[in-house]
N, C-alpha and C positions, 0 to 999 in steps of 0.2 A: 351515467346511467347507461343502461344494456339499450340497443334498439327495437322496439317491439315485435313481438314474435309474429310470424306468419303475415306481417304488412301486406307484403307485395300479392299474396293469396285473397287478400281481403280486397285490396285495391283491385283486384281483376274480376273478381267474382261477387262482390257482396251489390246486392242490388238486380244482381244481373244471370239469376240464376233461366236458364231455359226452360222454356215452357214445354212441357211434353204431352202433358194433358191432350186426351180430345178435343180437338178445336184450336190447341196451341201451333206453332210452326217452329219450336224449337230455335228460336234466334239467340244467337251466341252472344251478340250485341244488343241494349236495350233497344227498339227501333224509335225512332223521332215521331213522337205522336203530337200530331200537328192541330187536331181537332180543337176546338174551343168548347164544345158542348159533347154532351153526351144521350142519348137516347136509352128509355127505360123500358122493360114490360108494364110494369104495376108501380102506380100514383106515388106510393110511399117508399119504392124502394129503389134507388141510384144502383146504375149496373157499375157491380163491385167497387160501389164507394163513390162513383164520379158522376160529378153534376156539371159543374165548368171548371175551367184550365185555370182562373186567379184561385180558385179553390186546392184542386188538386190535379195535377197530370203525371201519369203514366212515367214519364221521360224524367222527370223531374224528382218523381218519387224514388224512382231509381239511384237517382244522384243523391239525395238525402240519406239514401240507407245506407248509402259507399263511405257518405262524408261521416255518418253514426260510427261507422265500424272502424273507422282509421282514427279518430279519437278516442275509441274505447268511450262512446256514450250509446243511451237509450233511444234519443233523439236525433237527429238532424235537418233542419231546414235550409232553403237555398233560397237568394235574393238576385235582385237584378245589380247590386253593387254591394262592395264592402260598406259603404256609406248607408245603402238602403238597409242592409242590417243592423247598422248601428241605431239608425234612425227609429226603425221601428221597434227595436230593443228598449230604448230608452221611453218610446211614447208607449210600450206596454207594461213599463215597472215602474214609472216613475209620474209625480202629480206635481201641481204648482205649489210651492214651498220647499218639494224637496233638493236634496243637494248629493253631488258626485265627487268623491273622492278620487284624483286622476293623476296619474305622473306628468312630471313638468317637462318630460320630452317625448311628445306624442306627434303621430303622424299631424303637419299643418291641415289637412280635410277635417281630421278628427275635433281637434282643437278649435276649428270655425265651425265645427257642427255644434260644440259645447255653448260657446261665447256666443254667436250669431243668431243660432235658431233657438237652441234650448230654452235659450234665456229669455226668449221671448214669450215662451210659453210658462216663465215662474220656476224655471229649473235651472240652479246657481251650481258651479263647480269649484271646488279647492283646489289648487295645485300645488303640487310638493316633489320633493327629492325622493322618488318611494326607493331609492338603492337601501334607504335608511327604514325599516319596516317602521322603526316607533315614530319617526314624521307621518306617518298614517294613523298611528293611534293617537296620537297628540292634535290631528285634525278632527276625529271622529266628533259628532255633536248628535242630538236628536234630530235634525233633518236630513242627515247624511243617508242615504238606502244603498248606493253604489258604490264601489270601489273599483276603480277602473285602470287595469295595467298595460301598458306593451312591454315585452322581453323577450329578446331586447328590446330597448327603445329606438325610435325613428328619429335623426338620424346619427344620434351619440351612441348607440350600441349599450345601454347601460343595462344591467341586470336588474331586476326584481326577484327577491327571492320568495316563490310561489308557497311553499310552504309554510315558513315565517309569517308572513302576510295572512296567508287561510286562516292560520291559528287566531289571528286578531281578529280577522272578519268574522267566523262564526263565534266567538265569543260576543261580539257585538252585535250578531243575527244581521248581516250586512250581505248582501250580494256581492261576489268577488267576479270580475270581468275580465278574461286574461285575453288580449289579440295579439295571437299565434303565426301572425302571417309570416312572420321573419324565419321564423325557424322549421313554419310546415308541421303536420302532424309525425312526421316522420322523425325528426330530430327532437319533438319535443311535446308530451302530452300533458297540457296544465291541470285537466278533471284529475287525474293520476296523484296530481300535486298537490291537491285541495281546492281547484278552482273551481266556483258554481257553473260559469260559461264559458266556452272558447267563441272566439270569434275569428271569421278570416275572411282577407279579400282573396277571393279564388281568383281574379284577374292575375294572381301574382305565382306563387308556385303552384298553388292547384292546378289549374288551367297551364301554365308551365311553357306555352308559346305566344304570348301576347295578343292571341286573336280573339279573346273574348270575355266580357267585363262581368263580374260576379261577387257575391258575397255569400257567408255561410256563419249560421251560429248551429252549436253543438253543445248540448246539455244534456243530464240523466235525471232532473230534478223534474217531476211529472206536474208540480204547478207551475211552475215557471214556463213548463213547456207547452202549457196551454192558454196562458195568455199572450205568450208571443206567439204561437200559432195564430190565437184568435186574430191579434192586430196583421199577422201576416195576411190573412186572407181580408181583413177588413179595410187595408191600408194599400195592400195590390203590388206592394214593392217586388213583384216574384220574376224569375228568369223565363223568357221563352223556352220551348222544347229543343231549340238550337242548340240555344246556348248552354242549356242543360245537359246535353249530348255532347258538348266539346270540352265540360269540365269533368264530365265522369272519363272521357277519354282519357283527358290528362293526366288526370288520379294513377290510372293505371301503370304510369313510367314515374310516378312520382319517387320512387326510393331508387331507383338508376339512377334518374336526372341528379339527385339530390347529393348521391356520394360523388357524380364527376362535380358538380358545383364546389363541393368541399375541396375538393383534390387541388382543384385550380385556384379555389381563394386562399388555400393556405399557401400556397406557392408565391401567389400576388402580395399577401401580406407579408412573408418573411422578405422579400426582394424589396417593399416600401419601405420596412422597416431599417434598411442598411443604405438608405439612397438619401447621400448630400442634399437634395434639394425637399427633403420631406421633415418637419417638427416633428409629426406624430403618427403615431396608426394607430386606430381602435378596430379592432376585432378578436372576439372573444377566444380564439383557439390560440391566440400569442400568449406566451406569459407574462408579457408587458402588460397585459390588458389586467386594471386592479381587481377586477371579479374573476378570474380566470379559475379558481378554485370553485366555487358557486358554477360557474360553466359546466365545469363537471359533473357536480353534483345531479344536476337538473335536467341537463340536455344530454342527447347522446350524440351529438355532434353540434358544428361551430356555426352552420350556416353558409350563405352565399356574398352577406352584404359586408362591405370593407368602407369606413372613413377614414381620412387623413386628411392633415392641416398641410399644406406645400407653402414651402418658403416663396416671399414677395408678395403677400395678399392676393388682392383681387384681379391685380391686371398678370400675374405668374399663372393664379387658378384658369382663367379666362383663356390666354395662352394654350395653355394642357389641353382644357377641356376640346378647343377646338381644333387642335391638333390631332385629336384620337381619330381612328378610324373603324378599329376591330370593335372596339367601345363606341356605340354610338351614342350621342349628346340625344338622351330623352329622359323624360321621367318615368316614374314606373318601376317595376323590377322584377325579378324570378321569373322571367322568359329564358329561356335556351340559348338566348344571345345577350351578351355582355352590353349594358348599358351604364353610361355614366353623367351624373348633374352634380349640379350646385343647388343645395339645400337652398341656400340664404335667398338665390332669386327664382327658384324653381317649385321644388315640392312643400316649403316652407314658406314663400313670401308674403301667404297671407297671415304668417305672424307675425305682430309688429316687432321693431326692429330692436327696441329696448330689451322687448323680452327674448329675443333670438340672443343677445347680447348678454343675458343674466344666464340663460341656458346655457351656452358655450358654442352655438352655432355661430362662427365667423366667415367673414367673408373668404376665409384662404379655405375652407371647409369644403372638400371634393367627397361625395359619394360616389361609390363601385357596387354596382350588381353583377358577380361574375357569373359568365355562362357556362356553357359545357364545350366550347369549343378547343383545341389544340392549345396546351399551355404555355409553349414557346410561341406562338401568335400573339397572344394576350400579352405577355412581356418583351416580346418587340416592339408592341406600339405603345407601352408605355415609356417603352426606352425613347423613342422617338419622341414622342409628347414631352417630356422632359428635355430634350434636348432644344424645341421650337419653346418651353418655358424660361430657360436661362435669359 
């Protein structure tokens, strides 16, 4: 797919047009509006629609307009975290007795939310291998209301065919949600491929600097938007003005960062693919990825997450992880700095061991979030870590 047109222009200007009208100050960057409440002249007329900052805040409004523009959506909603966005979405659209069909390889926190929290409210989740759209078709029943995908998945980087699955969900009158965190709006736009709702942990590539936690939902359906917007206000899991400002600032360099992320990632993936201490490399940009052709069709880039299996099991993985220096041993992903982690013991530790084994998350699996440092520094760090892991 081709990259979206005028992406950087939208990322810089959407939601932040300078106010040059009388009384405006011409701010090129949206101010951080800290006020929690807003005065009005007339009893029934809130000033410019603002009443209380849980309901709406000018800085958050600017971020939400920018988020919508970059996913080519009509509406954007910002939240305090990715999981806050997910929780609000589920509570807005589901009732007791409803079911979700979800990809079996999900972020551990999402799976925990579905199995440990939503189940208490009578919402069950059916997990399937979503790399085959027919598995979703077979799982549909009268109780299913949502189909929930990550593509690529976390941490095995499986791809879901968004257009093909969209045909199935529309035929069954289901809502299709795509977590687009790994690709960002720059490399993939699920709404244009048939999804109904796009979700992000803005903590990752959108914020981009590992200094702000946030979440976002983007969509174009007015009815779904009204339900989620109501719950955003009623549940109150919103970002503060400074968090909104940091996410909006991060978006302005998203295109530049994603290009450098990808350039470094391809170099690292190709190096790993040839290394004798590696059993398997998983990266959509490699021809060895089983869904490389799908990646070329529905994504305009391959992202910056690489997973690989190191020879020697947990012992070798531990030595490798603890020997890295440029790659910081830490959870999360998507920042300018490179991170490395062990899914089985870190991001997916809440997933039962038997389930991890069934999915393919082994003790020898390592996940890299490749940053924007110098390529040579990243490769040198990996080489040194392999020496320690021998």
